[in-house]
C-alpha positions in Angstrom: 34.4 -44.4 -9.6 33.5 -48.3 -10.0 29.1 -48.0 -9.9 29.3 -45.1 -12.7 32.4 -46.1 -14.8 34.1 -49.4 -16.2 37.0 -49.6 -14.2 40.5 -50.8 -15.7 43.6 -50.6 -13.5 47.1 -52.2 -14.4 50.3 -51.5 -12.6 53.7 -50.7 -14.2 56.3 -52.6 -14.8 58.1 -53.3 -11.4 55.5 -52.3 -9.2 52.8 -53.5 -7.6 52.2 -57.3 -8.2 53.9 -56.6 -11.6 56.9 -58.0 -13.2 60.2 -56.5 -13.9 63.2 -55.7 -12.2 63.5 -52.0 -12.9 61.6 -48.2 -13.7 62.5 -46.2 -16.4 60.7 -43.6 -14.4 58.5 -42.9 -17.3 60.3 -43.4 -20.2 59.5 -46.9 -21.6 55.8 -46.8 -19.2 54.4 -44.7 -21.8 54.1 -48.1 -24.0 52.6 -50.3 -21.2 50.0 -47.4 -21.0 49.1 -47.3 -25.1 49.5 -51.0 -25.1 46.5 -51.2 -22.0 44.6 -48.2 -24.2 44.4 -50.6 -27.6 43.5 -53.8 -24.9 40.4 -51.1 -24.2 40.1 -50.3 -27.9 39.9 -54.1 -28.9 37.1 -55.0 -26.2 35.3 -51.7 -27.6 35.6 -48.8 -25.2 34.8 -45.5 -27.2 35.2 -42.9 -24.0 38.4 -43.7 -22.0 39.5 -41.5 -19.4 42.4 -41.5 -17.4 43.3 -41.0 -13.7 46.8 -41.4 -12.3 48.8 -40.9 -9.4 52.5 -40.1 -9.2 54.4 -41.6 -11.9 50.8 -42.8 -13.5 49.8 -39.3 -13.6 53.5 -38.4 -15.1 53.1 -41.3 -17.7 49.3 -40.2 -19.0 50.3 -36.9 -19.5 53.8 -38.2 -21.6 52.4 -40.5 -23.4 50.0 -38.0 -25.2 47.4 -40.3 -26.5 44.3 -38.7 -28.2 42.1 -42.0 -27.4 42.3 -40.5 -23.8 39.3 -37.8 -23.3 40.3 -36.7 -20.3 43.0 -36.8 -17.2 43.3 -36.5 -13.9 47.0 -36.4 -12.9 47.2 -36.4 -9.1 51.2 -35.6 -7.6 52.7 -35.9 -10.9 56.2 -34.2 -11.3 56.8 -31.3 -14.2 60.3 -32.8 -15.7 62.5 -35.4 -14.0 65.6 -33.2 -14.1 63.9 -30.5 -11.8 63.0 -34.0 -10.1 66.4 -35.0 -9.6 67.4 -31.5 -8.0 64.4 -31.8 -5.7 65.1 -35.7 -4.6 69.0 -34.7 -3.5 68.8 -31.0 -2.5 69.4 -32.5 1.4 72.7 -33.0 -0.1 75.5 -30.1 0.8 77.0 -28.4 -1.6 79.2 -29.9 -4.5 78.5 -33.3 -3.3 75.0 -33.4 -5.4 76.5 -33.0 -8.6 78.4 -36.3 -8.6 75.3 -38.3 -7.5 73.1 -37.0 -10.1 75.4 -37.5 -12.8 75.9 -40.8 -11.6 71.8 -41.2 -12.0 72.1 -39.9 -15.8 74.7 -42.3 -16.8 73.1 -45.4 -15.5 69.6 -44.2 -17.3 71.9 -43.7 -20.1 73.0 -46.7 -19.8 69.6 -48.6 -19.8 69.0 -46.4 -22.9 66.6 -44.2 -21.0 67.4 -39.5 -21.6 65.9 -38.3 -18.3 65.9 -35.1 -20.6 62.7 -36.5 -22.7 60.9 -37.6 -19.1 59.2 -34.1 -19.0 55.5 -33.8 -18.8 55.6 -30.2 -18.7 56.4 -29.9 -22.4 53.7 -33.1 -23.2 51.0 -31.3 -21.2 51.4 -28.5 -23.4 50.5 -29.9 -27.1 47.1 -31.7 -24.8 44.0 -31.4 -26.3 42.2 -33.0 -23.6 41.0 -31.5 -20.3 43.2 -32.4 -17.5 42.4 -31.5 -13.6 45.8 -31.8 -12.1 45.7 -32.4 -8.1 48.4 -32.2 -5.3 48.9 -32.2 -1.9 50.2 -28.4 -0.8 52.3 -30.7 2.1 53.9 -33.1 -0.3 57.3 -34.0 0.7 58.1 -36.3 -2.5 56.9 -34.0 -5.3 57.2 -30.6 -4.3 53.9 -28.8 -4.9 55.7 -26.4 -7.4 55.8 -29.2 -10.5 52.1 -29.0 -9.8 52.4 -25.1 -10.4 54.5 -25.8 -13.1 52.0 -28.5 -15.3 49.2 -25.9 -14.5 51.4 -22.7 -16.0 52.6 -25.3 -19.2 48.6 -26.1 -20.2 47.1 -24.2 -23.1 44.4 -21.7 -21.4 41.4 -23.4 -20.2 42.6 -27.0 -20.5 43.4 -28.0 -17.0 42.0 -26.6 -13.7 44.4 -27.0 -10.6 43.4 -28.4 -7.2 46.2 -28.1 -4.3 44.8 -29.8 -1.1 45.8 -28.0 1.9 47.3 -30.8 4.5 47.8 -33.5 2.2 50.9 -35.4 1.2 52.4 -37.4 -1.4 49.1 -40.1 -1.5 47.0 -38.4 0.7 45.2 -36.0 -1.4 42.1 -38.2 -1.8 41.4 -38.5 1.6 
């Protein structure tokens, strides 16, 4: 993208080389994205698009920022509640319920409402074009999440690309 566009890359708190001891799975990361957009606006940028992968894609959708004129969401989840179910689906029978309850309780102690982390609800109000990309072989975030996002988007606002053979993080290849 660099030869054709100005690029601004950043990691959320807790990721890459950024400081921070924890992630809020998109809940507070939205403010980091809004701060980045304010920074770009302050530098005179008028047309801003977003390309996010995994949590970054979810945050682009969650932020619902009109200053973002187009979004490429690669490997986003549709909602955190569904993600919890998928992540712990390997647990047998009733053993999953206490684990999920503990995670919800811990999040609540941190001031995070997991029910509010729902890109699927946010995309329904999208005003910009959105390209949803997902690997058919993604074992971390099942491809069903991409389909749920696409179905929730306003008619004509989203395009869906499912990449056969791609895993989580492998769609670009």
